[in-house]
Every structure is written in C-alpha cells, then in structure tokens.
C-alpha positions in Angstrom: -37.6 -47.0 52.3 -41.4 -46.1 52.2 -43.8 -47.9 50.1 -44.2 -44.8 47.8 -40.4 -44.7 47.4 -40.2 -48.4 46.5 -42.9 -48.0 43.8 -41.2 -45.0 42.4 -37.9 -46.9 42.2 -39.7 -49.9 40.5 -41.4 -47.4 38.2 -37.9 -45.7 37.5 -36.3 -49.1 36.6 -39.2 -50.1 34.2 -39.2 -46.8 32.7 -35.3 -46.9 31.9 -35.9 -50.3 30.3 -38.4 -48.7 28.1 -36.4 -45.8 27.3 -33.4 -47.9 26.4 -35.6 -50.0 24.3 -37.9 -47.6 22.3 -36.1 -44.3 23.1 -37.6 -41.5 25.3 -39.6 -39.9 22.6 -41.4 -43.1 21.4 -42.0 -44.4 24.9 -45.6 -43.8 26.1 -46.8 -43.7 29.7 -48.8 -46.8 28.7 -45.6 -48.8 28.0 -44.1 -47.6 31.3 -47.4 -48.6 33.2 -47.5 -51.9 31.7 -43.9 -52.8 32.2 -44.2 -51.9 35.9 -47.6 -53.7 36.4 -49.7 -50.6 37.1 -52.5 -48.9 35.1 -51.7 -45.3 33.6 -54.0 -43.6 36.2 -51.9 -44.9 39.0 -48.7 -43.7 37.3 -50.2 -40.1 37.4 -50.1 -40.4 41.0 -46.2 -40.5 41.2 -45.3 -38.7 38.0 -46.9 -36.0 35.7 -45.2 -37.4 32.6 -42.5 -39.6 31.3 -39.9 -36.7 31.1 -40.3 -36.3 34.9 -39.5 -39.9 35.4 -36.5 -39.7 33.2 -35.0 -36.5 34.9 -35.5 -38.1 38.5 -34.0 -41.4 37.6 -31.2 -39.8 35.4 -30.2 -37.7 38.1 -30.2 -40.5 40.8 -28.1 -42.7 38.4 -25.7 -39.6 37.9 -25.3 -39.1 41.6 -24.3 -42.8 42.0 -21.9 -42.5 39.0 -20.3 -39.2 40.3 -19.6 -41.0 43.8 -18.0 -43.9 41.8 -16.2 -41.6 39.7 -14.8 -39.4 42.5 -13.4 -42.6 44.1 -11.7 -43.8 40.8 -10.4 -40.3 40.4 -8.4 -40.4 43.5 -6.6 -43.4 42.2 -5.1 -41.5 39.3 -1.6 -40.2 39.4 -1.0 -36.3 39.4 -3.3 -33.5 39.4 -3.5 -32.8 35.7 -4.3 -36.3 34.9 -6.9 -36.6 37.8 -8.7 -33.4 36.6 -8.9 -34.4 32.9 -10.1 -37.8 33.9 -12.8 -36.3 36.1 -14.0 -33.7 33.7 -13.8 -36.0 30.6 -15.6 -38.9 32.3 -18.5 -36.8 33.6 -19.0 -35.0 30.4 -19.1 -38.5 28.7 -21.6 -39.8 31.2 -24.0 -37.0 30.8 -23.6 -37.2 27.0 -24.3 -41.0 27.0 -27.3 -40.8 29.1 -29.0 -38.6 26.4 -27.7 -41.0 23.6 -28.7 -44.1 25.5 -32.1 -43.1 25.8 -32.4 -41.7 22.4 -33.6 -38.2 23.4 -34.5 -36.0 20.4 -33.4 -32.5 20.1 -36.8 -31.2 20.6 -37.3 -33.2 23.8 -33.9 -32.2 25.0 -34.8 -28.6 24.6 -37.9 -29.2 26.7 -36.4 -31.2 29.7 -33.0 -29.2 30.1 -34.6 -26.4 32.1 -35.9 -28.8 34.7 -32.9 -31.0 34.5 -30.6 -28.2 35.5 -32.7 -26.9 38.3 -32.3 -30.5 39.9 -28.8 -30.9 38.9 -27.6 -27.7 40.7 -27.1 -29.6 44.2 -25.2 -32.2 42.5 -23.0 -29.7 40.7 -22.1 -28.0 43.9 -20.9 -31.3 45.3 -18.7 -31.8 42.2 -17.2 -28.3 42.6 -16.4 -29.2 46.3 -14.7 -32.3 45.4 -12.5 -30.6 42.5 -11.6 -27.8 45.0 -10.3 -30.2 47.5 -8.3 -32.1 44.8 -6.7 -28.8 43.7 -6.0 -27.7 47.3 -4.2 -30.9 48.1 -2.3 -30.8 44.8 -1.3 -27.0 45.4 0.4 -28.3 48.6 1.9 -31.4 47.5 2.8 -30.5 43.8 4.0 -27.1 44.4 1.5 -25.4 42.1 0.9 -21.6 42.0 -2.7 -21.6 42.7 -4.3 -18.8 44.8 -7.8 -19.8 44.4 -8.5 -23.4 44.1 -12.3 -23.0 44.7 -12.8 -20.5 41.9 -10.7 -22.6 39.6 -12.8 -25.8 40.3 -15.9 -23.8 39.6 -14.7 -22.3 36.4 -13.4 -25.8 35.2 -17.0 -27.5 36.0 -18.7 -24.5 34.5 -16.8 -24.3 31.4 -16.9 -28.0 30.6 -20.7 -27.9 31.1 -20.9 -24.8 28.9 -19.1 -26.7 26.2 -21.5 -29.5 26.2 -24.5 -27.2 26.4 -23.2 -25.1 23.6 -23.3 -27.9 21.1 -26.6 -29.1 22.2 -28.1 -25.4 21.8 -26.4 -25.4 18.4 -28.0 -28.7 17.4 -31.4 -27.4 18.6 -31.2 -24.2 16.7 -30.2 -25.9 13.4 -32.8 -28.7 14.0 -30.1 -31.3 13.8 -31.2 -34.7 14.9 -27.8 -35.9 15.9 -25.3 -34.2 18.3 -21.7 -34.4 17.7 -19.5 -33.9 20.9 -16.2 -34.6 19.5 -14.8 -30.9 19.4 -16.2 -30.3 22.9 -14.2 -33.1 24.4 -11.0 -32.0 22.5 -11.7 -28.5 24.0 -12.0 -29.8 27.6 -8.4 -31.8 27.1 -6.9 -28.4 25.7 -8.5 -26.3 28.6 -7.1 -28.6 31.4 -3.7 -28.8 29.6 -3.6 -24.8 29.3 -4.4 -24.3 32.8 -1.9 -26.7 34.3 0.8 -25.3 32.0 0.1 -21.9 33.2 0.2 -22.7 37.0 3.3 -25.0 37.3 6.3 -23.3 38.7 
C-alpha cells in the first residue's frame, strides 16, 4: 500500500468516527483534519469535501460487507431462503449506513448521484453472485427458471428501486426521517411471489 493510500485510509477511519459522533451534516473538514492530525489544507490534497470521504469509505466498507454477506448466504438452506436473506441483508446494510451517519434528506439528495456512479461496479458483482445462486438452484431444486441472469438483475434492481423510492419520497416531502418498513415487507413479498411462481 502506497503512502497516499495509507493516509487516505487513516482519513477515512477518522472521518467515519466523526460522522458517527456528530453526523455527516454537522461534521466539518476541520473536525476530520483535527482527528487525523492534518491541517485542513492538507486534507484538500486527498479529498474535495467530506461527502467524497463518506462515499469512498462507505463503498469500501460496503464491498467488505457484501463479500462477508455472500459467504454467509451460502450457508443458508434453500434458494428462497438464501435469496430473501441476501436481499434483505444488503437492503438493511445500505439503510443503516445512512442512519448511522445521520445523513439528512438534503445531503442524501446531494450525494446519491455520485454514490450510484461508484456503486455500479459493486452492483454488477452482486448480480453475478445472485445469478450463480439461481443457476445452481435451478439444477438442484428443479426450478422452472429459463433466465437466472435476468431474474437476478430484476431482483437487485427492484429491491434497490424500493429503497430509492422511499428516499425520494422523503426528499420531495421534506421529511427528516425515512421509514423503510414497507419497503422491507415488499422485498419479502416479492421474493415469495417469484419463488411461488417458478416451483414445479
């Protein structure tokens, strides 16, 4: 790991501690610089703003989480149970990242475009993992599934859409809290509906 990467890792750890303590909105670059032992000017060499730090660190942590989640998912019994566990767990993880760091609806609206631009590569890996799960299950559990790849893509896209929909509604209504309860129930129903339909 290069010196620059080591410093960025240290900045990321310190920033996440500040975000957890003060919230993303109330944390300043001065807070982060002080926590990491740099001056604010030095911080600008690595990051343009605190939102960039948050997005980069959140995605790195997200990648680590997804790797761990995929390993845990493989230990579950049955494809319906595995699929539901995987989709609900990733939904809860991304939801909790925002809640843990107390991201306001206004800030969420500002960072989402950049977040999704960077998240795209990770989502492609998630779709490959789910496709492989479905392909294996189609053979072993006698499922009537002609296109596991498209099914995996639709499942990931729909669960993300359910999450984004409730976030966008909160942004449009100017709400300060986001309630994801219905979205999680919809994910469970979606998985149940799909597997009820493809079992012989």
